[in-house]
Backbone as ProteinMPNN parsed JSONL, in Angstrom:
{"seq_chain_A": "MKAETAPNVYSFTGSKHVLEIDVRAPLKDHVKLERVARQLVEDLQLGVSIKVSGGGGYLNTPRTSKIVSRAVRTLKRLGLKGSVVERAGASDSRYFSPEGVKAIDFGPIGGNIHGPDEYVEIWSLERARAFYIGVLEELLLED", "coords_chain_A": {"N_chain_A": [[110.428, 141.916, 76.415], [108.766, 143.952, 78.628], [108.337, 144.407, 82.034], [106.469, 145.522, 84.803], [106.514, 146.093, 88.307], [104.778, 146.333, 91.384], [104.495, 146.548, 94.808], [101.575, 145.501, 96.289], [100.038, 144.575, 98.49], [100.688, 144.048, 101.872], [100.698, 141.927, 104.602], [100.504, 140.767, 107.99], [100.044, 138.082, 110.014], [100.004, 136.498, 113.011], [102.627, 134.425, 112.739], [103.061, 134.675, 110.103], [104.08, 136.26, 107.219], [102.805, 138.032, 104.498], [103.257, 138.994, 101.252], [101.944, 140.452, 98.557], [102.555, 140.795, 95.206], [102.024, 142.638, 92.365], [102.707, 141.833, 89.219], [103.083, 143.226, 86.21], [103.053, 142.129, 83.175], [103.275, 141.597, 79.686], [102.056, 138.871, 79.104], [100.458, 136.048, 77.802], [100.211, 133.649, 78.948], [100.731, 132.634, 82.143], [102.529, 130.735, 83.026], [105.277, 130.727, 82.35], [106.188, 133.006, 83.732], [105.66, 132.173, 86.352], [107.463, 130.017, 86.551], [109.947, 131.363, 86.374], [109.768, 133.017, 88.653], [109.609, 131.102, 90.721], [112.122, 129.885, 90.391], [113.796, 132.017, 91.055], [113.144, 132.438, 93.777], [113.966, 129.971, 94.776], [116.741, 130.032, 94.126], [117.584, 132.16, 95.732], [117.227, 131.122, 98.181], [115.167, 131.688, 100.086], [113.281, 130.534, 101.689], [110.501, 130.615, 101.403], [107.054, 130.396, 100.356], [105.389, 130.371, 97.191], [102.869, 131.745, 95.118], [101.411, 131.978, 92.025], [99.271, 133.72, 89.896], [97.249, 134.231, 86.998], [96.562, 137.238, 85.146], [94.19, 139.505, 83.687], [94.829, 139.825, 81.05], [95.206, 141.501, 77.871], [93.808, 144.732, 77.059], [91.341, 144.594, 74.777], [89.526, 145.842, 72.609], [87.502, 145.749, 69.82], [88.394, 147.479, 66.809], [86.255, 148.27, 65.322], [84.242, 148.796, 67.065], [81.636, 150.731, 68.656], [82.462, 152.516, 70.718], [85.171, 152.916, 70.208], [85.164, 154.068, 67.606], [83.76, 156.421, 68.171], [85.483, 157.604, 69.967], [87.71, 158.128, 68.347], [86.536, 159.932, 66.563], [85.959, 162.007, 68.352], [88.561, 162.748, 69.147], [89.518, 163.822, 66.724], [87.735, 165.978, 66.427], [88.531, 167.536, 68.567], [90.935, 168.297, 67.673], [93.099, 166.66, 68.074], [95.663, 164.299, 67.534], [95.364, 160.882, 67.112], [95.773, 157.345, 67.566], [94.645, 154.036, 66.985], [95.488, 151.477, 68.97], [96.579, 148.382, 70.406], [97.751, 147.796, 73.566], [99.841, 146.733, 76.258], [99.289, 147.503, 79.671], [98.574, 149.422, 82.633], [95.912, 149.678, 83.147], [92.732, 149.032, 84.61], [90.911, 148.175, 82.837], [91.779, 145.983, 81.481], [90.949, 143.799, 82.917], [88.266, 143.617, 82.435], [87.906, 143.505, 79.693], [88.371, 140.812, 78.67], [85.928, 139.781, 79.352], [84.204, 140.755, 77.566], [83.537, 143.429, 77.749], [83.463, 146.568, 76.303], [86.021, 148.889, 75.991], [88.142, 151.794, 76.36], [91.346, 153.361, 76.653], [92.563, 156.381, 77.788], [94.321, 159.171, 78.767], [95.824, 161.711, 80.903], [98.939, 163.431, 80.167], [102.117, 162.465, 81.318], [104.861, 161.323, 83.367], [107.494, 159.059, 84.47], [106.079, 156.854, 85.43], [104.565, 155.129, 88.062], [106.863, 155.333, 89.549], [109.686, 156.878, 91.268], [109.157, 160.329, 91.766], [106.898, 160.535, 90.092], [104.792, 162.156, 87.738], [102.272, 164.439, 86.447], [101.257, 166.306, 83.652], [99.734, 169.257, 84.205], [98.161, 170.815, 82.43], [97.268, 168.885, 80.686], [95.245, 167.562, 81.954], [92.825, 168.924, 81.593], [92.512, 168.484, 78.889], [92.106, 165.693, 78.839], [89.704, 165.593, 80.265], [87.977, 167.014, 78.507], [88.048, 165.265, 76.359], [86.794, 162.879, 77.36], [84.25, 163.863, 78.028], [83.439, 164.596, 75.475], [83.372, 162.073, 74.159], [81.353, 160.826, 75.62], [79.183, 162.529, 74.991], [79.009, 161.988, 72.233], [78.244, 159.279, 72.292], [75.801, 159.432, 73.693], [74.229, 161.001, 71.994], [73.497, 159.309, 69.979], [71.774, 157.481, 71.086]], "CA_chain_A": [[109.261, 142.044, 77.254], [108.934, 144.863, 79.748], [107.413, 144.1, 83.122], [106.487, 146.459, 85.916], [106.026, 145.499, 89.543], [104.448, 147.267, 92.453], [103.922, 145.811, 95.929], [100.206, 145.945, 96.503], [99.482, 144.249, 99.803], [101.522, 143.365, 102.859], [99.961, 141.648, 105.838], [101.187, 139.907, 108.959], [99.132, 137.47, 110.983], [100.738, 135.501, 113.789], [104.021, 134.321, 112.31], [103.051, 134.596, 108.642], [104.157, 137.494, 106.439], [102.304, 137.847, 103.148], [103.508, 140.112, 100.357], [101.381, 140.22, 97.235], [103.173, 141.689, 94.24], [101.368, 142.659, 91.065], [103.682, 141.924, 88.132], [102.344, 143.51, 84.982], [103.888, 141.734, 82.037], [102.409, 141.2, 78.572], [102.112, 137.429, 78.881], [99.146, 135.419, 77.694], [100.264, 132.459, 79.78], [101.562, 132.987, 83.3], [103.376, 129.602, 83.399], [106.676, 131.148, 82.245], [106.433, 133.914, 84.853], [105.699, 131.362, 87.567], [108.711, 129.262, 86.532], [111.026, 132.302, 86.688], [109.614, 133.43, 90.052], [109.982, 129.967, 91.571], [113.571, 129.725, 90.304], [114.391, 133.119, 91.817], [112.966, 132.139, 95.201], [114.832, 128.826, 95.083], [118.135, 130.485, 94.065], [117.865, 133.047, 96.866], [117.033, 130.337, 99.397], [114.407, 132.55, 100.983], [112.418, 129.757, 102.578], [109.141, 131.125, 101.287], [106.217, 129.745, 99.347], [105.002, 131.306, 96.149], [101.659, 131.427, 94.37], [101.308, 132.858, 90.869], [98.0, 133.593, 89.191], [97.202, 135.052, 85.798], [95.754, 138.448, 85.126], [93.108, 139.561, 82.726], [95.306, 139.932, 79.68], [95.213, 142.81, 77.229], [92.579, 145.42, 76.692], [91.178, 144.269, 73.366], [88.239, 146.263, 72.091], [87.614, 145.804, 68.356], [88.456, 148.808, 66.189], [84.945, 148.565, 64.74], [83.243, 149.034, 68.115], [81.09, 152.074, 68.736], [83.236, 153.389, 71.6], [86.438, 153.262, 69.539], [84.896, 155.021, 66.521], [83.37, 157.71, 68.777], [86.701, 158.178, 70.559], [88.499, 158.663, 67.23], [85.814, 161.123, 66.095], [86.155, 163.048, 69.367], [89.944, 163.216, 69.03], [89.594, 164.684, 65.542], [86.978, 167.209, 66.718], [89.334, 168.323, 69.501], [92.193, 168.641, 67.022], [94.15, 165.801, 68.62], [96.018, 163.154, 66.714], [95.297, 159.646, 67.881], [95.839, 156.098, 66.815], [94.023, 152.91, 67.67], [96.485, 150.435, 69.193], [96.413, 147.52, 71.578], [98.998, 147.811, 74.321], [99.787, 146.317, 77.657], [99.299, 148.677, 80.528], [98.147, 149.286, 84.014], [94.496, 149.974, 83.26], [91.858, 147.956, 85.072], [90.113, 147.722, 81.693], [92.27, 144.665, 81.045], [90.209, 142.756, 83.628], [86.913, 143.55, 81.908], [87.945, 143.23, 78.268], [88.127, 139.394, 78.365], [84.518, 139.476, 79.617], [83.406, 141.34, 76.49], [83.248, 144.832, 77.992], [84.174, 147.443, 75.374], [86.664, 149.953, 76.757], [89.282, 152.498, 75.781], [92.221, 154.013, 77.634], [93.042, 157.697, 77.381], [94.548, 159.916, 79.994], [96.715, 162.862, 80.852], [100.347, 163.208, 79.856], [102.975, 162.525, 82.494], [106.068, 160.521, 83.242], [108.002, 158.292, 85.615], [104.889, 156.147, 85.906], [104.747, 154.212, 89.186], [108.241, 155.424, 90.022], [110.003, 158.098, 92.008], [108.862, 161.594, 91.08], [105.851, 160.417, 89.077], [104.161, 163.458, 87.564], [101.287, 164.629, 85.39], [101.225, 167.67, 83.121], [98.443, 169.806, 84.637], [97.391, 171.254, 81.269], [96.689, 167.736, 79.986], [94.046, 167.111, 82.668], [91.676, 169.526, 80.907], [92.386, 167.781, 77.606], [91.49, 164.392, 79.128], [88.309, 165.879, 80.64], [87.265, 167.36, 77.277], [87.942, 164.044, 75.562], [85.773, 161.964, 77.898], [82.941, 164.507, 77.859], [83.122, 164.482, 74.051], [82.996, 160.69, 73.847], [80.037, 160.604, 76.233], [78.201, 163.234, 74.161], [78.874, 161.223, 70.989], [77.485, 158.058, 72.58], [74.434, 159.784, 74.098], [73.508, 161.56, 70.867], [72.995, 158.213, 69.148], [70.732, 156.682, 71.766]], "C_chain_A": [[109.601, 142.961, 78.41], [107.898, 144.496, 80.803], [107.572, 145.15, 84.205], [106.002, 145.721, 87.157], [105.73, 146.598, 90.545], [103.893, 146.452, 93.613], [102.538, 146.371, 96.234], [99.728, 145.729, 97.93], [100.534, 143.561, 100.664], [100.652, 143.133, 104.083], [100.783, 140.706, 106.711], [100.147, 139.394, 109.938], [99.887, 136.372, 111.699], [102.194, 135.492, 113.394], [104.138, 134.295, 110.788], [103.048, 135.995, 108.014], [103.664, 137.184, 105.033], [102.555, 139.129, 102.367], [102.968, 139.73, 98.985], [101.975, 141.259, 96.3], [102.471, 141.533, 92.905], [102.444, 142.86, 90.005], [102.891, 142.099, 86.848], [103.257, 143.253, 83.799], [102.967, 141.256, 80.93], [102.556, 139.722, 78.222], [100.7, 136.896, 78.765], [99.068, 134.198, 78.596], [101.214, 132.741, 80.93], [102.498, 131.86, 83.744], [104.859, 129.998, 83.377], [107.048, 132.067, 83.417], [106.541, 133.132, 86.162], [107.009, 130.582, 87.661], [109.896, 130.157, 86.935], [110.958, 132.725, 88.156], [110.023, 132.309, 91.006], [111.493, 129.744, 91.564], [114.288, 130.802, 91.114], [114.303, 132.849, 93.316], [113.872, 130.992, 95.62], [116.302, 129.25, 95.119], [118.514, 131.34, 95.272], [117.724, 132.345, 98.211], [116.313, 131.149, 100.47], [113.534, 131.78, 101.97], [110.987, 130.26, 102.574], [108.364, 130.286, 100.284], [105.76, 130.816, 98.368], [103.735, 130.807, 95.468], [101.563, 132.447, 93.247], [99.946, 132.629, 90.225], [97.979, 134.576, 88.039], [96.298, 136.246, 85.95], [94.678, 138.359, 84.066], [93.553, 139.656, 81.288], [95.273, 141.361, 79.175], [93.819, 143.41, 77.177], [92.431, 145.196, 75.2], [89.758, 144.581, 72.924], [88.371, 146.395, 70.578], [87.59, 147.238, 67.825], [87.101, 149.234, 65.652], [83.883, 148.873, 65.793], [82.827, 150.503, 68.164], [81.966, 152.997, 69.588], [84.563, 153.803, 70.965], [86.181, 154.292, 68.443], [84.502, 156.389, 67.074], [84.567, 158.391, 69.439], [87.56, 158.815, 69.473], [87.849, 159.939, 66.702], [86.018, 162.29, 67.065], [87.572, 163.614, 69.309], [90.08, 164.188, 67.857], [88.902, 166.02, 65.802], [87.762, 168.126, 67.647], [90.681, 168.736, 68.9], [93.38, 167.841, 67.537], [94.409, 164.644, 67.675], [95.976, 161.905, 67.596], [95.439, 158.442, 66.98], [95.241, 154.997, 67.664], [95.067, 151.804, 67.75], [96.082, 149.596, 70.391], [97.76, 147.489, 72.277], [98.764, 147.231, 75.703], [99.831, 147.58, 78.499], [98.694, 148.393, 81.883], [96.657, 149.53, 84.206], [93.717, 148.772, 83.777], [90.941, 147.462, 83.958], [90.523, 146.326, 81.252], [91.558, 143.521, 81.754], [88.812, 142.567, 83.042], [86.859, 143.177, 80.44], [87.725, 141.749, 77.944], [86.676, 138.962, 78.602], [83.598, 140.115, 78.577], [83.042, 142.8, 76.696], [84.103, 145.677, 77.049], [84.738, 148.622, 76.164], [87.787, 150.586, 75.958], [90.109, 153.06, 76.933], [92.705, 155.322, 77.042], [93.23, 158.478, 78.662], [95.487, 161.078, 79.812], [98.147, 162.453, 80.523], [101.151, 163.348, 81.141], [104.213, 161.694, 82.275], [106.459, 159.867, 84.544], [106.891, 157.474, 86.264], [105.247, 155.083, 86.93], [106.175, 154.239, 89.734], [108.456, 156.681, 90.847], [109.692, 159.325, 91.147], [107.87, 161.442, 89.931], [105.165, 161.776, 88.953], [103.123, 163.416, 86.449], [101.371, 166.093, 84.957], [99.824, 168.227, 83.379], [97.578, 170.206, 83.44], [96.69, 170.085, 80.59], [95.471, 167.157, 80.711], [92.784, 167.668, 82.007], [91.444, 168.843, 79.559], [91.699, 166.434, 77.806], [90.012, 164.569, 79.483], [87.472, 166.159, 79.389], [87.06, 166.12, 76.4], [86.81, 163.158, 76.079], [84.373, 162.565, 77.822], [82.501, 164.393, 76.408], [82.688, 163.084, 73.661], [81.609, 160.384, 74.411], [78.944, 161.293, 75.421], [77.945, 162.472, 72.86], [77.999, 159.982, 71.203], [76.031, 158.371, 72.923], [73.606, 160.318, 72.944], [72.895, 160.48, 69.99], [71.822, 157.491, 69.766], [69.438, 157.429, 71.942]], "O_chain_A": [[110.608, 142.768, 79.092], [106.724, 144.3, 80.491], [108.68, 145.608, 84.485], [105.168, 144.821, 87.059], [106.362, 147.655, 90.543], [102.913, 145.73, 93.432], [102.369, 147.577, 96.413], [99.084, 146.602, 98.512], [101.184, 142.611, 100.23], [99.954, 144.038, 104.542], [101.635, 139.959, 106.23], [99.459, 140.17, 110.602], [100.359, 135.423, 111.072], [102.923, 136.442, 113.677], [105.185, 133.939, 110.246], [102.144, 136.798, 108.245], [104.065, 136.182, 104.441], [102.121, 140.21, 102.766], [103.467, 138.809, 98.338], [101.907, 142.459, 96.567], [102.343, 140.426, 92.382], [103.026, 143.94, 89.907], [102.124, 141.222, 86.453], [104.122, 144.065, 83.472], [101.976, 140.579, 81.203], [103.109, 139.369, 77.18], [99.833, 137.263, 79.559], [97.977, 133.764, 78.966], [102.382, 133.056, 80.706], [103.198, 132.013, 84.745], [105.61, 129.642, 84.286], [108.111, 131.909, 84.018], [107.418, 133.405, 86.981], [107.6, 130.495, 88.737], [110.739, 129.755, 87.737], [111.987, 132.784, 88.829], [110.714, 132.556, 91.994], [112.083, 129.449, 92.604], [115.282, 130.518, 91.783], [115.286, 133.016, 94.038], [114.477, 131.031, 96.692], [117.031, 128.873, 96.036], [119.635, 131.252, 95.773], [118.062, 132.907, 99.253], [116.784, 131.279, 101.6], [113.1, 132.334, 102.98], [110.339, 130.322, 103.619], [108.942, 129.564, 99.473], [105.749, 132.007, 98.68], [103.552, 129.606, 95.267], [101.626, 133.651, 93.494], [99.521, 131.49, 90.033], [98.615, 135.628, 88.095], [95.387, 136.26, 86.778], [94.308, 137.275, 83.614], [92.722, 139.575, 80.384], [95.307, 142.311, 79.957], [92.806, 142.713, 77.24], [93.316, 145.574, 74.432], [88.899, 143.7, 72.872], [89.269, 147.088, 70.101], [86.861, 148.091, 68.33], [86.825, 150.428, 65.538], [82.742, 149.179, 65.447], [83.578, 151.391, 67.762], [82.188, 154.148, 69.211], [85.023, 154.926, 71.168], [86.9, 155.287, 68.354], [84.875, 157.413, 66.501], [84.649, 159.619, 69.465], [88.081, 159.915, 69.655], [88.541, 160.919, 66.426], [86.226, 163.426, 66.64], [87.761, 164.826, 69.41], [90.689, 165.25, 67.99], [89.426, 167.073, 65.439], [87.675, 169.349, 67.535], [91.467, 169.436, 69.539], [94.525, 168.286, 67.451], [93.483, 164.082, 67.09], [96.506, 161.905, 68.707], [95.243, 158.53, 65.768], [95.317, 155.02, 68.893], [95.484, 151.258, 66.729], [95.343, 150.043, 71.268], [98.785, 147.194, 71.662], [97.653, 147.239, 76.234], [100.357, 148.606, 78.067], [98.354, 147.257, 82.214], [96.191, 149.581, 85.344], [94.011, 147.63, 83.421], [90.268, 146.443, 84.115], [89.711, 145.574, 80.713], [91.555, 142.394, 81.259], [88.239, 141.482, 83.141], [85.876, 142.593, 79.984], [86.963, 141.443, 77.028], [86.246, 137.915, 78.118], [82.374, 140.034, 78.684], [82.302, 143.361, 75.888], [85.323, 145.519, 77.002], [84.015, 149.274, 76.917], [88.311, 149.999, 75.012], [89.615, 153.209, 78.051], [93.2, 155.357, 75.915], [92.375, 158.44, 79.547], [95.896, 161.392, 78.695], [98.507, 161.278, 80.594], [100.897, 164.239, 81.95], [104.578, 161.392, 81.139], [105.84, 160.089, 85.584], [106.78, 157.413, 87.489], [106.117, 154.244, 86.698], [106.633, 153.258, 90.32], [107.526, 157.448, 91.092], [109.943, 159.331, 89.942], [107.978, 162.132, 88.917], [104.977, 162.47, 89.952], [103.094, 162.5, 85.628], [101.532, 166.994, 85.781], [98.843, 167.723, 82.833], [96.373, 169.955, 83.447], [95.635, 170.265, 79.982], [94.743, 166.347, 80.139], [91.786, 166.958, 81.877], [90.301, 168.652, 79.144], [90.812, 166.068, 77.035], [89.168, 163.785, 79.05], [86.385, 165.604, 79.231], [86.011, 165.961, 75.776], [85.956, 162.735, 75.301], [83.407, 161.843, 77.576], [81.332, 164.127, 76.131], [81.729, 162.925, 72.905], [80.789, 159.753, 73.744], [77.889, 160.705, 75.186], [76.798, 162.327, 72.436], [77.125, 159.68, 70.39], [75.126, 157.656, 72.492], [72.393, 160.111, 72.915], [71.883, 160.715, 69.33], [70.972, 156.95, 69.059], [68.481, 156.884, 72.494]]}, "name": "protein", "num_of_chains": 1, "seq": "MKAETAPNVYSFTGSKHVLEIDVRAPLKDHVKLERVARQLVEDLQLGVSIKVSGGGGYLNTPRTSKIVSRAVRTLKRLGLKGSVVERAGASDSRYFSPEGVKAIDFGPIGGNIHGPDEYVEIWSLERARAFYIGVLEELLLED"}
């Protein structure tokens, strides 16, 4: 299991420091993560309290959905090879997918994500733009 972390919010009020850390790990149940975090805090004797809450889970749009089929069609039209997979990731789509919202993730090519020297290949921005315009055209043509 690979997990990424990024400090999201730090606040200080009076004598209370609050650091909220978003841990992105492909877990369906956050109980294990909470147990590990509590053990770490206890072992380090930090004298802090901890609260763990679950995320939205995976992005899970059925392969048979209209947006997925139109995305695949658009990729082919643009001469791009694509595959339909479910993966963990940093997309906010994962918060909406459990609510039944159909979504896809596609973006530019880059590296060192959320790390030092994060970068994006400039040429791939135009490719991402063309893809999303193509998917939108596909969806609008049907309605």
